N, C-alpha and C positions, 0 to 999 in steps of 0.2 A: 205703447211706445212713447206717446206724448208725455205720460206721467213719468216714465223712466228718464226721458230727456230733461224734464224740469228738475227732477231730483238730483241727477248727476251734474247739472249745471246751475245749481241753486244760486250761487254767487252772481253769475252773469245775468241771470233772469231778474234778480232783485235790483241790480244796477240799471238794467234796461227799463224796468217798471218805474223806478224812481226818476229816471231821466225823462221818460214820456209824461209822467204825472207833473213834473216841474215845468215841462214845456207847455202843457195845457194851461198852467196857471199864469205864465208870463206872456203868452202870445196875445197881443192886443185884439186880434180878430175874434178871439173867443167871446168877446163881449159886444161885438158890433155886427158887421155885415153877415158873417157866417156863424153866428152864435149857436144856432141849433146844431150845425155839423160839429163844431168844436166841443160843445157840451156832450154830444153823443160820443165823441172820441174819449172824452174825460170819463164819462160813466162806463163806457166799455172797458177802459183800462182798470177801473176800480173793481168791476165785476170779474174781470179776468184774474186780477190779483187775489180776489176772494176764492176763486177756484184753485189757484196755485197754492193758497194757504191750506186748503183741504188736502191737496196732494202731498205737500210737505209734512203736514200733521200725520198723515198716514205713514210716511216714510220714517218719521221720528219713532214710531212704535217699534220699528225694526232695529233701532240703535241699542247698544248695550245699556243696561240700567245705570243711571248715574252719569251718563255721558254729558248731559247738560241739565242744569238746575232750573226748573220752570219758575216763573214769577208767580206771586200769590194770585194775581188776576187770572192767569192761565190755568192754574190749579183749580180755582173755583169754577170758572166757566167750563173747563173741560169736564169736571165732575158732573155738572148738570147736563151737558150735551150728551154724555155717555149714559147717564142715569135715566133721562127723560127724552124720548124722541120728540115729544110735543114741545119741550123747551127748545130743542135744536131747530125745529121747523119755524117756530114763532120768532126766534132770534134771527134766523136767516131772512125771514120776511121783513123784519124791521131794518136790518142792514141793507137789504136790496132796495128798499124804499128810500133810505137815506142816500144811497149812491145815485139814485135816478130821479129824485124828487124835483130837482131844478130842471131837468130835461122834460119831465111831465108838465111842469108849469110853463116852460117856454112853448111847448106844443099847444097847450090849452089856450095860451094867450092869443095865439093866432086866430082863434075862433071867438074872440071877444072877452071882455072883462068878466062877464057873468060866468062863462065856462071856466075861466082862470080861477076865480074864487071858489067855485064849486069843486074843482079839482084839488085845490089846496086844502079845503076843509075835509074832503073825503080822505086824502092821504094822511092828514093829521089824526083823523078819527081812527083809521086803520092802525096806525102806530100806537095810539093810546089804548085801543082794545087789546092789541098784542101785548103791550107792556103790563096791562092789568092782569092778563092771563099768566104772564111770566111771574108776576108778583105772587099769584096764587100757587103756581107750580113750585116755586122756591120756598113755600111755607112762610110767606110774608117776610122776605128778606129784601133789603134795598136793591134796586137794579143797578147794574154796572154798565158803563159805556166804554167800549163796545160790548155787547152781550155775548159775543163769540170769542174764542181764544185768539190772541194776536200772534203774528209770526215773530218769533224770537229765536229761532234756531240759528246757530252759527253756520252759514253756508259752507265754510271751509271744513268744519267738523263733519257735516253731513256728507259732503263730497268724498272726504277721506274714508268715511265709514262705509258708504254705499256705492262709491264710484267704481267704474269698470276696472281701474287699476288700483288695487288695494295697497295701502302703504305697508312697508315692512313692519313686522311685529316689533313692539317695544321690548327693550331689554327688561327682564324682570329679575328679582332677587328671591331665591327660594329659601325659606326659613328652615334651618336644619331639623328642628324638633317636630314642628307641625306639618311641614311639607307644603304650606301655603305659599303662594307667589305674590309678591308685592310689586306693583308697577314702578318703573323708574320715574323720578321727578323730572320736570321739564328743565329747560335752560335756566341759569341762575337768575336772569332778569325777569323770569315769568313765575318764579316760585310763589311769591306772595299772592299773585292773582290766582294761581292754581289752587292754593290752599283755601282761599276765600270761597271758591266755588264748592268746596267740600264741607264748609262749616254749616252746621244746622242751627237754626234759630228757633225760638218758640213758635213762630209762624209756620216754619217748615214741619214741625211735629204735629200741629193741629190738623184734624180731619178737614178736608176742603169745605165741607158744609158749615164749619164753625168759623170760617174766616170772616163771616158777616153775622152780626147779631140779628136775631128775629125781632121784628118791630110789632108793637101792639098799641092799641089806643091812639094817643096823639101822634105817635110816630107813624102809624099805619095811615092815618088820614093825611098826614103831611106828605107821605110818598104818593098817595092817590092824587092829592092836589098838584104835586109836581108833575105827575104824568098827564093829567088832563089840562094843565095850563096852556100848552100850545093850541089845543082845540078852542078854548075860550078866547084866546088872543086872536086866532084866525077869524072867529065869528065877529069879534069886535072890529077887526080891521075891515071886514067886508061891510059891516053896518055903516062905518064912517069912511068908506073908500073914496067918497067924493071930496072929502076934506083931509088931504094928506098931512096937514099941519096940526090936526086935532090931537090934543094930548090925552084924550080919554082912552083910546085903545092901549097906548103906551103905559099909562098909569095902571090900567087894569092888569095887563100882562106882567109888568114889573112888580106890582103889589102881590100878585099871586105867587110869583117865584120867591120873593123875599119872605112872604109869610110861611111858605113851605119850608124854607131853609131855617127860619127861626123856630118853627114848631119842631122840626127834626132835631135841632140842637138841644132844645129844651127836653125832648124825650130822651136823648142820650144822657143828658145830665142827671135825669131822674132815675133811669132804669138800667144804665150800664155801670157796673162797679168801677169807681174811679172817674165817672163822668166822661168828659171829652178826652181826658188823658188815658182812659181805659179802652179807647177804640183800637181796633186792629189796624195794622199798616194799610190794609186794603180799604178799610172804611175811611181812614184819613186821606188816602189818595183820591177816593171818589168825592169826598167833601171838598178837597182842594180843586178838583176838576170842575165841580159845579160852581165853586166860587169864581174861578177864572171865566167860566161860561157866562156869568152875569155881565161880564165886560162887553158882550155883544149887544147889550141894550144901548150902548153908545152909538151904534150904527143902525138902529131900528126905528121905524115909525117916526113919531114927531120929534124925538130927540135928534135924529139924523137930519130931518127936514129943517129944524129950527136952529140947531147948534152945530153938530158935527159936519153936516154937508157944506154949509156956507164957509166954515173954517177950512175944510179941506180944499174947497174950490179956490179960496184966496191963496192958499199955499201953492197949489198947482199953477196958478196964474203967475205968481212971483218967480217960480222956478222955470217956467216955459221958455224964457229968453236967455237962460244961462247955459253955457256949454256943459255937457255931461249930465248936469242936473235935470236937463229937459227930458232925459230918458225916464227919470223917476217921476217927473210931472206927467208924462204920457201914460205910464203904468198906473199912476194914481187916478187919472181921469177914467181909465178903463174900468177900474174897480168901482168908481163912483157911478159909472153907467150901470153896472150890475146892481149896486145897492139902491139906485134910484128906481129901477124898473121891476125888480123881482123880490118876492117875499122870501123864498127859500135860500137866497144868497147869504143870509145871516142866521139861518136856523141852526141850532146846536143840538137839538134833541129830536 
């Protein structure tokens, strides 16, 4: 009954999830007095959304073929989740940890710094082990983030197809000679968009497993280095935890990620026909995501303590006395509280 309700009201459910998720991001109390309760709410919403994704993905299989064109990311991850039960379980473990890791850290911190860092290292190690196993299960193909299919179904289309009150059948044109029926085109202002959804590209024709090239040699070691980087960085942070302004952990973590990226690019240039220009759209998308992810090093460790943190505090102080802008200053201070006190607040992998 719950699954039918979610399926038939997919649009409203998505809007409610988005509103609640946004609320947990902007409520100042999330970062101070009731941080544990607020983070529990945030993690609960994320996990519930993950469950809703599984319900909607199941409903999509009942839709007519071609009702919606999946993205390359969803084609690839759906292929592996259906082919390998082990992939699905490992990807689910990684995703669940990502949704709850900050909550685990907040709970562990109440029992002392030693327990906090032990929890951080254990969680990072579990994620790294799962990702190494995923790398093996996919026959040495780079990992995607997220490793599970994303929700991309149009709620209106789903509701119209599977809703309690089915929409009236579309007018069709029957071809005299063959007897086949062609569906009618949509309204004039939607024709271009409609036709684009029916166009097949080279990426659409490729089998899902070929949307990512297999990696060997340097590329494989680069991916392994990228996977274990968070564990090494967490160990370094624990070692120099008493000196938050020490640059050594930051330099170790940033160097590992930069080295992994450069080695990966070199491997693509040497082994992929056409080099970086020969990458698939999915590979370029993942490379871009990882490049943007490196921006989080600006609010981590020593860089935040010595550069970003003082700069943000100066800005929030200047804005505090100005009408309207003081709201921005308050929100900025709340995020600074999070970045000052927790490791997982800036984790991206």
